[in-house]
MARTORTI-514163 format. One record per residue (C-alpha): x, y, z. Coordinates in steps of 0.2 Angstrom, whole numbers, plus 2048, in hexadecimal, padded with zeros to 3 digits. Example, Ala and Ser with C-alpha at 12.3 -4.5 7.8 and 13.67 -1.06 7.14 Angstrom:
2
83E7EA8278447FB824
//
This chain:
164
8457E37808397D678B8457D37978497E779C8347E779E8367DA7AB8447E37B28377F37B482C7E67BA8377E07C783B7F17CE8287F87CF8267E97D78347ED7E28328007E581F7FD7E88247EF7F982F7FB7FE82280B7FF8178018078227F581282380881981380C81D8107FA82481E7FD83081881083580780283780E7F884481880384D80880F84E7FD80185980B80586880E81886780482387380B83287180083C86281384785F81A83585980A82F85280783D84781E83C84281982A83D80883283481283E82A82083182681182482080983381681983B80F81C8407FC82A8347FC81F8268028108297F581D82D7E982781C7E98158147EE80C8197DE81A81B7D081F80C7D480E8037D380C80D7C281E8067BC8187F57BF8057F77B780B7FF7A881C7F07A68107E27AC8037E879E8117EB7928177DA7968067D37948047D87818187D577D8167C27838057BE77C7FE7BB78F7EE7C478D7E77B47887EC7A87977E47A97A67F07AF7B37F47C07AD7E27C47B07E07BA7C07F27C47C77EA7D67C07D87D07CC7E57CA7DA7ED7DE7DA7DD7E47DA7D67DC7E77E57E17EF7E37F07EC7D17F27F27D57E98047E67F38077DC8048057CE7FE80E7D77F881C7E580481C7DD8148197D080F8257DD8128337E881E82C7D882B8287D382D8387E282E8417E783D8377D58438387D684284D7E784C84D7E385983F7F08538347F38578207EB8468187FC84980E80C85080F80B8638087F886380A7ED86E8167EC86782A7D986282B7D086583A7CC8588457B98568467BB85685A7C68548687CD8448687CE83E87A7DD8318807D082187F7CA82586E7DA8298667E181786E7D380F8667D68178547E88128567E580085C7D980084C7E57FB8427E87EA8397F77EA8327F87D58337E97D68277F47E281C8037D881C7FD7C781C7F07CB80D8007D680680C7C68057FF7B97FF7F77C47F180A7C87ED80F7B67EE7FF7B27E28067BD7D68177B87D58127A77D58057A97C78127B17BE8217A87C08177967BD80A79E7B27FD78D7B67F07927A9
//
């Protein structure tokens, strides 16, 4: 049973990375786009039900299975599992801050729905070309990519080697 839970844990992590990889790719691409219609399509894809569903569903799967594995293996007395959990919390905060801080103003400026299936909003004001270009350049895809890779690598190292 333990190995099946590990299998589901890894599947959850893969799904999480798949969904967030799509959003990360979109963030990199938006830095090169100028056409508002193309930007709108990319933002709608980033906030689609599929991406959100796979991202949140996978997060829930790897979190629940990780907690279960902690109990099944008696790992809650070890420091590595608490460190892994702390890294995931920090990653969630960093990704949320930089990701939403980039996507939300663009979505608002274009009057798009925050997520697929929701009602579109109204832009607070008409966004000129210069301001729109500044919003597109405000993304920090490398910050998200590097912090995500380093964070996931650290968690993987902790899980595999259990140093403390």
